[in-house]
C-alpha positions as CSV (number, residue, x, y, z in Angstrom):
1,M,-1.2,-19.2,-12.9
2,A,-3.0,-22.1,-11.3
3,G,-4.1,-21.6,-7.7
4,S,-3.5,-17.8,-7.5
5,A,-6.3,-15.4,-7.0
6,G,-7.1,-12.3,-9.1
7,W,-9.9,-9.8,-8.7
8,T,-12.1,-8.3,-11.4
9,E,-13.9,-5.0,-11.6
10,A,-16.7,-5.5,-9.1
11,S,-18.4,-3.9,-6.1
12,P,-16.4,-4.0,-2.9
13,A,-18.6,-6.7,-1.5
14,G,-17.9,-8.9,-4.5
15,H,-14.1,-9.1,-4.0
16,T,-12.8,-12.4,-2.6
17,A,-9.3,-13.6,-2.0
18,A,-9.2,-17.4,-2.4
19,G,-6.0,-18.4,-0.6
20,G,-5.0,-14.8,0.2
21,A,-3.3,-12.2,-2.0
22,R,-0.6,-14.5,-3.3
23,G,-2.8,-17.5,-3.8
24,R,-1.7,-21.0,-3.2
25,G,1.5,-21.7,-5.0
26,S,1.7,-24.9,-7.2
27,G,4.9,-26.0,-5.5
28,Q,6.4,-26.6,-9.0
29,T,9.4,-25.1,-10.7
30,P,8.3,-22.7,-13.5
31,S,8.8,-24.4,-16.9
32,E,11.3,-21.8,-17.9
33,F,13.7,-23.0,-15.2
34,L,13.3,-26.8,-15.7
35,E,16.4,-27.1,-17.9
36,N,18.6,-24.8,-15.9
37,P,17.5,-23.5,-12.5
38,S,19.6,-20.3,-12.9
39,Q,18.7,-19.4,-16.4
40,S,15.3,-18.7,-17.9
41,S,14.8,-20.5,-21.2
42,R,12.4,-17.7,-22.2
43,L,15.1,-15.0,-22.2
44,T,18.1,-14.9,-24.5
45,A,21.5,-15.0,-22.9
46,P,22.2,-11.2,-23.2
47,F,19.2,-10.4,-21.1
48,R,20.1,-13.0,-18.4
49,K,23.5,-11.6,-17.7
50,H,23.9,-10.0,-14.2
51,V,20.2,-10.9,-13.5
52,R,19.2,-13.5,-10.8
53,P,16.6,-16.1,-11.7
54,K,13.9,-14.4,-9.7
55,K,14.5,-11.1,-11.5
56,Q,14.7,-12.9,-14.9
57,H,11.2,-14.3,-14.2
58,E,9.9,-10.9,-13.1
59,I,11.2,-8.7,-15.9
60,R,10.0,-11.1,-18.5
61,R,6.5,-11.5,-17.2
62,L,5.9,-7.9,-16.3
63,G,7.6,-6.7,-19.5
64,E,5.3,-8.9,-21.6
65,L,2.3,-7.6,-19.8
66,V,3.4,-4.0,-20.2
67,K,3.9,-4.6,-24.0
68,K,0.3,-6.0,-24.3
69,L,-1.1,-3.1,-22.2
70,S,0.8,-0.6,-24.3
71,D,-0.6,-2.0,-27.5
72,L,-4.1,-2.0,-26.2
73,T,-4.0,1.6,-24.9
74,G,-2.0,3.2,-27.7
75,C,0.8,4.1,-25.3
76,T,3.7,6.1,-26.8
77,Q,6.1,5.9,-23.8
78,V,6.6,3.7,-20.8
79,V,7.9,5.2,-17.6
80,D,9.6,2.8,-15.2
81,I,9.5,4.4,-11.8
82,G,12.1,3.3,-9.2
83,S,14.0,1.4,-11.9
84,G,17.1,0.5,-9.9
85,Q,19.8,-1.0,-12.2
86,G,17.4,-0.9,-15.1
87,H,16.8,-4.6,-15.8
88,L,13.1,-4.1,-16.5
89,S,13.6,-1.0,-18.6
90,R,16.4,-2.7,-20.5
91,F,14.2,-5.7,-21.4
92,M,11.2,-3.5,-22.4
93,S,13.3,-1.2,-24.6
94,L,15.9,-3.4,-26.1
95,G,14.0,-6.7,-25.9
96,L,10.4,-5.6,-26.7
97,G,11.0,-2.5,-28.7
98,L,9.1,-0.1,-26.4
99,T,10.1,3.6,-25.8
100,V,11.1,3.7,-22.2
101,K,12.0,6.3,-19.7
102,S,13.8,5.0,-16.6
103,V,13.5,7.1,-13.4
104,E,15.7,6.3,-10.4
105,G,16.8,8.5,-7.5
106,D,20.1,6.8,-6.7
107,P,22.8,8.1,-9.2
108,R,25.0,5.1,-8.5
109,L,22.3,2.8,-9.7
110,V,21.6,4.9,-12.8
111,E,25.3,4.9,-13.7
112,R,25.4,1.1,-13.4
113,A,22.2,0.8,-15.5
114,Q,23.8,2.9,-18.3
115,R,26.9,0.7,-18.2
116,L,24.7,-2.4,-18.4
117,D,22.8,-0.9,-21.3
118,R,26.1,-0.5,-23.2
119,E,27.1,-4.0,-22.4
120,L,23.8,-5.4,-23.6
121,L,23.9,-3.4,-26.9
122,Q,27.4,-4.8,-27.6
123,A,26.2,-8.4,-26.8
124,L,23.1,-8.0,-29.1
125,E,25.3,-6.7,-31.9
126,K,27.6,-9.7,-31.6
127,E,24.6,-12.0,-31.5
128,E,23.1,-10.4,-34.6
129,K,26.3,-10.8,-36.5
130,R,26.5,-14.4,-35.4
131,R,22.9,-15.1,-36.1
132,P,21.6,-12.8,-38.8
133,Q,18.3,-14.6,-38.9
134,V,17.4,-13.1,-35.5
135,V,14.5,-10.7,-35.8
136,L,14.3,-7.7,-33.4
137,A,11.0,-6.9,-31.7
138,G,11.4,-3.2,-32.6
139,P,13.9,-0.4,-33.1
140,R,16.9,-0.8,-31.0
141,C,16.9,2.1,-28.5
142,S,18.2,2.1,-25.0
143,P,16.0,3.5,-22.2
144,Q,16.3,7.1,-21.3
145,H,17.7,7.2,-17.8
146,V,16.9,10.1,-15.4
147,V,18.3,10.6,-12.0
148,R,15.4,12.0,-10.0
149,W,13.6,11.4,-6.7
150,V,9.9,11.1,-7.5
151,E,8.0,13.7,-5.5
152,P,4.3,13.0,-5.0
153,T,3.3,16.6,-5.7
154,A,5.3,17.1,-8.9
155,L,5.2,13.7,-10.6
156,C,3.2,14.7,-13.6
157,E,5.5,17.5,-14.7
158,E,8.7,15.5,-14.0
159,L,7.5,12.6,-16.1
160,L,7.1,14.8,-19.2
161,L,10.2,16.9,-19.0
162,P,12.8,14.6,-20.7
163,L,10.4,13.1,-23.2
164,E,9.8,14.2,-26.8
165,T,6.1,14.7,-27.5
166,P,5.0,12.7,-30.5
167,P,4.4,14.9,-33.6
168,R,0.7,14.1,-33.7
169,G,-1.4,14.1,-30.6
170,G,0.2,14.2,-27.2
171,A,2.2,11.8,-25.0
172,R,0.3,8.7,-23.9
173,L,2.2,7.4,-20.9
174,L,2.1,4.0,-19.2
175,L,3.5,4.1,-15.6
176,T,5.0,0.9,-14.2
177,G,7.0,0.0,-11.2
178,L,8.4,-3.4,-10.3
179,H,8.3,-3.8,-6.5
180,A,8.3,-0.1,-6.0
181,C,9.0,0.4,-2.3
182,G,6.5,1.7,0.2
183,D,4.9,5.0,-0.8
184,L,6.5,4.9,-4.3
185,S,3.7,2.5,-5.4
186,V,1.1,4.8,-3.8
187,T,2.6,7.8,-5.6
188,L,2.1,6.0,-9.0
189,L,-1.6,5.5,-8.1
190,R,-2.1,9.0,-6.9
191,H,-0.9,10.4,-10.2
192,F,-2.7,8.0,-12.5
193,S,-5.2,10.9,-12.9
194,C,-2.6,12.9,-14.9
195,P,-4.2,13.4,-18.4
196,E,-1.1,12.1,-20.1
197,V,-1.2,8.8,-18.3
198,V,-3.4,6.1,-20.0
199,A,-2.3,3.0,-18.2
200,L,-0.7,1.6,-15.1
201,A,1.0,-1.6,-14.1
202,S,2.3,-1.6,-10.5
203,V,3.8,-4.3,-8.4
204,G,4.1,-3.1,-4.8
205,C,6.4,-4.1,-2.0
206,C,7.7,-3.1,1.5
207,Y,4.3,-2.4,3.0
208,M,5.9,-1.6,6.4
209,K,7.4,1.6,4.8
210,L,4.0,3.0,4.0
211,S,3.5,6.4,5.6
212,D,0.9,6.7,8.3
213,P,-1.4,8.4,7.4
214,G,-1.2,8.8,3.6
215,G,0.0,5.4,2.4
216,Y,-3.0,3.4,3.7
217,P,-5.9,3.4,3.5
218,L,-6.4,5.1,0.2
219,S,-10.0,4.2,-0.6
220,Q,-13.0,5.6,1.1
221,W,-14.5,2.1,1.3
222,V,-11.6,0.6,3.3
223,A,-11.3,3.8,5.4
224,G,-14.9,3.3,6.4
225,L,-14.3,-0.3,7.7
226,P,-14.2,-0.6,11.5
227,G,-10.8,-1.8,12.7
228,H,-9.1,-1.3,9.3
229,E,-5.9,0.0,10.9
230,L,-2.8,-2.0,10.1
231,P,0.1,-1.5,12.6
232,Y,3.7,-1.8,11.6
233,R,4.0,-5.5,12.7
234,L,1.2,-6.6,10.4
235,R,2.4,-4.7,7.4
236,E,6.0,-5.9,7.9
237,G,4.7,-9.5,8.2
238,A,2.8,-9.2,4.9
239,C,6.2,-8.8,3.2
240,H,7.6,-12.2,4.2
241,A,7.7,-15.1,1.8
242,L,5.2,-17.6,3.0
243,E,6.2,-20.2,0.4
244,E,9.9,-20.0,1.2
245,Y,9.3,-20.2,4.9
246,A,7.2,-23.3,4.6
247,G,10.1,-25.0,3.0
248,R,12.4,-23.9,5.8
249,L,10.0,-25.4,8.3
250,R,9.9,-28.7,6.5
251,R,13.7,-28.8,6.5
252,S,13.8,-27.7,10.2
253,G,17.4,-26.5,9.8
254,P,19.4,-24.3,12.2
255,G,18.5,-21.3,10.1
256,L,15.3,-21.0,12.0
257,R,17.3,-19.8,14.9
258,T,17.5,-16.4,13.3
259,H,14.1,-15.4,14.6
260,C,15.1,-16.1,18.2
261,Y,18.4,-14.2,17.8
262,R,16.5,-11.2,16.3
263,A,14.0,-11.2,19.2
264,A,16.8,-11.3,21.7
265,L,18.6,-8.4,19.9
266,E,15.3,-6.4,20.1
267,T,15.3,-6.7,23.9
268,V,18.9,-5.3,24.1
269,I,18.0,-2.4,21.7
270,R,14.9,-1.4,23.7
271,G,16.9,-1.5,26.9
272,A,19.6,0.8,25.5
273,R,17.2,3.1,23.6
274,P,13.5,2.5,24.3
275,E,12.4,4.9,21.5
276,L,14.2,2.9,18.8
277,R,11.6,0.2,18.1
278,R,12.0,-2.6,15.4
279,P,14.8,-0.9,13.5
280,G,15.8,-2.6,10.2
281,V,18.9,-4.8,10.7
282,Q,20.9,-5.4,7.6
283,G,21.5,-9.0,6.8
284,I,24.1,-10.8,9.0
285,P,25.5,-13.8,7.1
286,R,25.3,-17.3,8.6
287,V,23.6,-16.2,11.8
288,H,23.1,-19.7,13.1
289,E,26.9,-20.2,13.2
290,L,27.4,-17.2,15.6
291,K,27.2,-17.1,19.3
292,I,24.3,-15.0,20.6
293,E,26.6,-12.3,21.9
294,E,28.5,-12.1,18.6
295,Y,25.2,-11.7,16.7
296,V,23.9,-9.0,19.2
297,Q,27.2,-7.0,18.9
298,R,27.0,-7.0,15.1
299,G,23.3,-6.2,15.2
300,L,23.9,-3.2,17.5
301,Q,26.5,-1.8,15.2
302,R,24.1,-2.1,12.2
303,V,21.5,0.0,13.9
304,G,23.9,2.6,15.0
305,L,24.4,1.6,18.7
306,D,27.6,0.9,20.5
307,P,28.5,-2.8,20.0
308,R,30.5,-2.7,23.3
309,L,27.4,-2.2,25.4
310,P,27.5,-4.5,28.4
311,L,25.4,-7.6,27.8
312,N,23.5,-9.8,30.2
313,L,24.6,-13.1,28.8
314,A,22.5,-15.2,31.2
315,A,19.4,-13.3,30.0
316,L,20.4,-13.8,26.4
317,R,20.9,-17.5,26.8
318,A,17.6,-17.8,28.6
319,H,16.0,-16.2,25.5
320,L,17.5,-18.9,23.3
321,S,15.7,-21.6,25.3
322,Q,12.5,-20.1,23.9
323,E,13.5,-20.8,20.3
324,N,10.7,-23.2,19.5
325,R,8.1,-20.9,20.9
326,V,9.5,-18.0,18.9
327,V,9.3,-20.1,15.7
328,A,5.7,-21.1,16.5
329,F,4.7,-17.5,17.1
330,F,6.4,-16.4,13.9
331,S,4.6,-19.1,11.9
332,L,1.2,-18.2,13.3
333,A,1.9,-14.5,12.5
334,L,2.9,-15.4,9.0
335,L,-0.4,-17.1,8.3
336,L,-2.0,-13.7,8.4
337,A,0.4,-12.3,5.8
338,P,-1.8,-13.1,2.7
339,L,-4.8,-11.6,4.4
340,V,-3.0,-8.3,5.2
341,E,-1.6,-8.1,1.7
342,S,-5.0,-8.7,0.3
343,L,-6.4,-5.8,2.3
344,I,-3.7,-3.4,1.2
345,L,-4.0,-4.4,-2.5
346,L,-7.8,-4.3,-2.5
347,D,-7.6,-0.9,-0.9
348,R,-5.5,0.3,-3.9
349,L,-7.7,-1.3,-6.4
350,L,-10.8,0.3,-4.9
351,Y,-9.1,3.7,-4.7
352,L,-8.7,3.6,-8.5
353,Q,-12.3,2.3,-9.1
354,E,-13.8,5.0,-6.8
355,Q,-12.3,7.6,-9.2
356,G,-14.0,5.9,-12.2
357,F,-10.9,4.1,-13.5
358,H,-10.8,0.5,-14.6
359,A,-8.5,-1.7,-12.5
360,E,-7.8,-5.3,-11.8
361,L,-5.3,-7.3,-9.9
362,L,-3.6,-10.1,-11.9
363,P,-1.2,-12.8,-10.7
364,I,1.7,-12.8,-13.1
365,F,4.7,-14.2,-11.1
366,S,5.2,-17.6,-9.6
367,P,4.7,-17.1,-5.9
368,E,7.5,-19.6,-5.2
369,L,9.9,-17.3,-7.0
370,S,8.4,-14.0,-6.3
371,P,5.9,-13.8,-3.4
372,R,4.8,-10.2,-4.3
373,N,3.2,-11.8,-7.4
374,L,0.2,-9.5,-8.1
375,V,0.3,-6.6,-10.5
376,L,-2.3,-3.8,-10.2
377,V,-3.3,-2.9,-13.8
378,A,-5.4,0.2,-14.5
379,T,-6.7,2.0,-17.6
380,K,-8.7,5.1,-18.3
381,R,-11.0,3.3,-20.7
382,P,-12.5,-0.2,-20.3
383,L,-10.7,-3.1,-21.8
384,G,-13.3,-5.7,-21.2
385,E,-12.1,-9.3,-21.7
386,A,-8.7,-8.0,-22.8
387,F,-7.9,-7.6,-19.1
388,S,-7.9,-11.3,-18.5
389,L,-5.6,-11.9,-21.4
390,L,-2.8,-9.7,-20.0
391,E,-1.6,-12.4,-17.6
392,T,-1.5,-15.2,-20.1
393,E,2.0,-16.5,-21.2
394,D,3.3,-15.5,-24.6
395,R,4.3,-18.6,-26.6
């Protein structure tokens, strides 16, 4: 991926981050979406169904990397942690022929994943009858779905319970997680030391949800840096899409008003309940078309406060006059996002290296499509130059 930065196995002082964690995007549409911006030309139609373009790109690229890593390490089973609706697990098992266990804590998502598995199997069977020349990547076997919240202290045992141990030797597991939220990515790293685990491919997300302490810092090296602390505001900012926001600034549309509305809502929240700071507000559609008081009322309801609270409309409208300053402040804060993300990801890489493992950060997604575009890959034994081949495109 041109312009993105990766890190190799080196001493802490040797790590650099040209352009920040995400690297500088090319600004070009990935080739797989040139013919149709909503359908990847690199995935067959059955694997694109119910999957947005962003996710199509992600499951294909990470799935291909996991397949290569599995072959290199002799992995017998892939464990997809925080699998959601199972799109990645489904592609790895039914598209790439891997043996996959899919672990998700929400039973509703698991039920939907199983339904999508059945739909995909039916679609593949129809396609096979229509095109008998199609060659499968491996045996057709759906992922094993398990409803389970992953507990940091019991992960090793839980991973092995539903799996059949190969007749010769033991289970050789590869852990993966696609944008595993907050501490879930950290949990994968902590349990990479399990003897059954031979490889790891983790893409993190939602850094603001990292527990404090425990989720950051992980490495002794970063913990020893003066001023290494990352408050909530910095960690939350590191999750914003820098590339997407640059486009919004260029268009200079009314959607930028959202930031000023959210800032005004925060003043009302703190006035009503000072201890409730920066609560997550579920998306409110078409914010820029709402009056400020309508937005605040909806926002209050979404954070569990009474939407009928008396509002100082004069103060709220005075806040709106600061819109340009709010956008400028947000833009400056966003410039720090790649640096903060770099620090968090380098901390994770160093944590693994300090334990004697072999780890590297590889840019595998287009940052224009998927800003969290770096995968942390780790193995128990050195792979040498094979590491750098993991991110290359399959042709």
